[in-house]
C-alpha positions, 0 to 999 in steps of 0.5 A: 768105161774108156779109162778116163776116170782111172787116168784122172786118178793117176794124174791127181795122186802123188808120184810114189803112190800112182807109180806103184799102182801103175806098175802093179796094174801093168804087171797084172795085165801082162800076167792076166793075158798070159794066163788067159792064153794058157787056160784057153790052150788047156781048155782045147785039150780037155775032152769032157765038154762041161770042163772045157766050156768052164775053162774057156769061160775063165780064159775069156773072162781073164782075157776081157779083164786084161784088155779092159784094165789095159785100156783103163791105164792106157797100156793097150799097145804094150799088151797087144805087143806081148799078146800071147806067150809061146804055146805049151803044146803037149799033154794036159796034166794035173800039174800044169793045171795046178800051175794055172791055179797058182797063177790065178790065186797070185793074180787075186792077191795082186788085185787085192794089193792094188785095191789097198794102194788106192783110196779111190772107192771107184777104183777100189771096187773095180779091183775088188771085183776083179779079185772076185773074178779070180777067186771064181776062176780058182774055184772052177779050176779046183773043181776040174782038178777034183774030177781029173786023172793025172792025164786028161788028154793028148793034144794032136 
């Protein structure tokens, strides 16, 4: 998908509806990109390989979804300019992972809200699929949290 169907959708709808959805999707792209960076950083800090691989998978899926959505709405340049937020080095703690879980759940809610803003079934199904990806990511993070102590590891 190169984004033409989504750009056509924006062009064919009223300014209020299209602008609200455009703004929400742009916000989602930025938040998804930042979360992917943080999750990738957290994954590097995990000692237990299965957890590390699970979290790397969630981070990669978030990164892919953010870039695909940015391509679709024509905001690739803005997304690459704000690529990754400042690193948060240090010890990986359960509270940091809980914050990532909250951000993942917030993204799921935003995708659901965006799907309610559109009457276009193609777009709605795409956004619902992205919300389901976030739900899977949240389950993965919850599973990791259920098996951790307060401190998982120290970064070098």
